[in-house]
N, C-alpha and C positions, 0 to 999 in steps of 0.2 A: 399144885395139888394133883395127885394121881386119880385116875378113874379106874375102878375095877368093875369088870362085867362078868356075869354068870349066866350060864345056860343060853349061849348065843346060838342063833341059827342064821340063815341067809337074809332074814329080814329084820331081826330084832334081838335084843337081850331081854331075858326075863327079869333080870335084876341088874341094876347099876348102882354102884356106890361112889359117892363123890362128896368131899368136904363134910364128912360126918353124917350124910343123909343117904338113906337107902331108898331107892325108887323101885317099886315092884310093878311090873307091867300088868295089864288086865288079864285076869284069869277067869276061866269058865269051868263048869263041871265036866268030868269025863263021861259020866252016865247021865245023858240028857233025857232018859226015859222016866226020870223021877220028877217030883214036884218042886216047887220053888224052895221050900224049906230045906229039902234034901240037897238040891243043887247048891244052895248057899252054904250049907255045911261042908260040902266037898270043896268049894272054892276057898273057904276059910281055912280048911286043913292044908290046902296047897300054899296059901299065904304063910301059915305058920312055918312050913318047910322052907320057903324062900327066905323069910326073915331069919331063921336059924342059920341058914347057909351064909348069910351076910353078917352074922354075929349080933343079931338083935332079936327083939320079940315084940309081941303086940302091946306090951306095956309102954313101948316107946313110939307108938304110932303118932304121926303128926296130922295126917289127912287121909281121908278115904273118899273115893267117888264110886258110887254104886249105880250101875245101869241095870234097869229091869225092863223086861219086855211088856209088862202089863202092870200099871200102877195099882190095880185092884188087888194084886198079889203081894203088895208091899208088906202087909201085916205078917205074912208067912216068912218073908225074908227077914223082917225085923225080929221075929221070934228066934231065928237062928243067930242073927247078929247079936242080940241082947244076951244070949247064953254064952257067946264067945268073947265079946269085947271085954277088956279090962275096965271095969266100972269105975275104978279109981283114977284111970288115965285115958278117958275117951278121946279120940281124935276129933278134929273137925270132920264134917261129913256132908256130902250132898247125895241125893238120890234122884235119878233122872230116868224117865221113861223114854226108851229108844227102840228102834228095830235092831236086833242083834244079829250075829252072823248066820244063824239058822233059826227056823221057826221053833225048834226044840230047845234052843238056848234061852233060858229064862232070866239069867243074872250073870253079870260080869263085874268084877270088883278090881279097882286100882288102889294101891296104898303107897304112902311114903312114911318112912320111920327114921328116927334118929338112931345113931349107932350106940 
């Protein structure tokens, strides 16, 4: 089986396709001056773009791991997530509170999807 990589840099690929599965690396918001809901919306828009680049979409999500900097802000993240996710085809999901790359980074999301 071949492996296709997209948006490579010196340390990682943003998307890897293998054996009918698309793996999307963790994404964070570009504008970190906004709140949790807005950062989540930015991240989800990025994920849409990466999934499209690999020839799939959110209706084929298999799994999502969401990292939040403050679990008390999970409801705001969930508001954005619920508006975005395909309700007929929700993925498995975990949400974990962690220290992210910068104090302004409130959310990071990793997803896997079928082709």
